[in-house]
Each structure stands twice: as structure tokens, then as C-alpha cells.
N, C-alpha and C positions, 0 to 999 in steps of 0.2 A: 601176774600178768603174760612178763614173758614166759615163762615156761608151757601156760596157755596159747602162745603165739607160736612155739615152737613146737610144739606136740600138735600143730592143726595144720602146719604148712608142713609142704612136700620138700625137704630139702633138696632133694635130685632136678627137681624140676628148675629149671630157672631161675625163673622169676620170683619165684619163692626162696630160692638159694639169695639172689639177692636181697628179697625184704628184710629175710634175718639175718644177714650180715649189715646191711644196715643199721636197723633195730640194736643188736648188741655190741656194736663199736659204738653208736651213736648214746645209750645208759651207759655203758661201763666208761666211755671218755668224757663226758659229758658235754661231747660235742650239738650244737645244734643242728637240728634237722634239715637246716638249710645248706651246712656242711657234707652232709652223705645225698643230696637228693641234688637234681637242677630246676629251676621253673620250668623248661619245657625241655625235649630230646634237643631244637635246634638251638638252643644257647648252650649247650656245652661247650665251653671255655678252657684251655689246656694250661689257661696261666690263671685260673678263678679254681677249677674244680679238680677235687682229687683223678688222679693215674694209677693206672697199676702201678708205674713207676714212683709211685710215690709210697707204697708201700714196703717198708722193712721187715724181715723176721732176722731173728736172733737171739740169744740167750746171755743172760748180765750173770755177774761174776759171781751170784750162786746156781749159777749154770738153768736156772729158769727161764724158760722163755718167753719171750714179749715179740709187741710189734709197734714197728713206729710209724705212724702216717704224716706225712709232711703235709700241711695244709699249706698251697698255694698263696692263700687270700683265707681271712680270718678277722672279721670283726674288731679282735681286742690287737690284732698283730700292726706293723705299720705298713705304709705301701709298697709292694714289693718286698715284703719281708716274709718267709714263710712262718709257720707253728708246726712246731710237732708234737703230736698227743702218742703218749705211750701207751700201751694194753698191755694188760698180765691177763694169764689162767684165770676163768673164773668158772669151777667146775663144768657140769651140764648146761651151761649159757654163755661158753666160752666164745669172746668174739673173737680168738685167736682162731679156733675151730670152725668157725662162721667164716674166713676171710681164706684158710685152705680149700674148704668144701667149696667157695663161690671160685676159685682159680680153676677148682677140678669141674665144677660145672658147666663154668663160663667160660675155657680160654681164650684169652686176648692179648693183643697185643700191650707195649709199656704204653704207649699214648693215648689206647681206649681208658675210659671213663674205669676206675675203682666198681663204682656199687652199677653193675650195669648186668643184661641179659640180653641172651640173645632170642630172635624171634625164631617164627618156623620157618624162614628162607637162610637163616644162621647170622644172621645180621644182629650186631654186634650194638644193642640201646643205651644211653645212661638212661638211669631210673629219675621219672621225677616226680619232683614232691608231690602231687594234688592224687597222681596215678597211686604209689606207695602208701600215701594216708586212706585211701580210700578202700587198698585192698585188707590193709590194718584194721583199718574201724568195720569190714564186714565180720571180721574173726573175731574181733571183743565184742562187737553188737551179736554174732553168734554164743558168744559165751556169757550171754546177759549183762556183759557192763557197758558202758558208756561210751561216748567218740575221742580219739585220740586227734592231738593237730599238735603243730611243730615240738610246742615249746613242753611239750608232754613227758619227752623220753627224760629232759633235763634235769625238769621237776622229780620226775622219778628219781631219776640219779641222783638228784642231790641229798631225795629226803634218805635215800637208802644208804649214803655213805655219812651221814648224817646221825642214822642208827648206829654205824657201826663204828663210834665212836672218834671218826678222823677230823679233827681238827678243823672247825668251820672255814677257818683264815685260808687252809688247801683246797675246801669245798669252794 
């Protein structure tokens, strides 16, 4: 499904680039969809939601690239405690490549939402959960599949990692 979604989206379009970055990051990091989206444009909050400043890129000791997203607020973290999510390369569906593409297609400031797009006037918009899922579901339905909901990416991700024999304690 991820392959079909990526193939259908226009990754040079700001809205689609944002959708792809959200989906790829949510899936490969097992993040809740609420952690990559906002309830509405007006509810974006620097202390609760990911911004561009919360994304870091580097190389590990094996010289492999990684991305670290520091969630300012997470369901499993203590109040005022951030939680770091690490992403590594994943072939054609790579979340690191998706984040780099998003940064090229939607240039933004450090305090702007990480998962954002810009409208025809150039205004930066945070991606709302409802709008993102509507767009994703249009693609999935066009491919003959059912609809997705917020936990679909976490469920799919858990299945993916378990099928790869990742220890259930890690998943």
C-alpha cells in the first residue's frame, strides 16, 4: 500500500510531499498519526507538535544516515519531556528521503510545523489529521482498497516489523 500511495502522489506538489513524509515517517517509526498531524490548522502548538527545529539528520557509527525527530509531547512521555524517534534508510519508501524532499518542496522556518505544506499564496499550513486521511483514503479507494484511520499506520508498522523477526519487546 505504501508503494501504491507513493506512486500515486506527486512528490513535487507541496501537499502530496507533506502527505508522503507523514505516512513514511509514521509507518517506519511506529508513531501515532496524531504525532505527525494536528487536529486543525488553528491548533498547531510549538510545545505539542513537531516543528522543523525538532528534526535532526546525521550519520551513525557505521556511517549510515539517520533522522531523529524529537517529539515535544508524546502519549508515552512524562509531561514536559520530549521523546526521540529515530528513522533509518528504507529503500524506495525511505522516510529520510521523504523528509529531505519535503524540505526542498516546502521550505519553512524552524518554528514552522515539520509536516506542513504551502498554499497558492505561499502561506505555510500544518497538515490536519482529517485532511491528510481524506487524501490518503482517496488514493487507497482508487486502488481498490478500504479506508485508513489514524492507527492503521501503527498497526501496519507493527506487522511489518514482526514479520521481519524484530523482537516483540522492541516493537
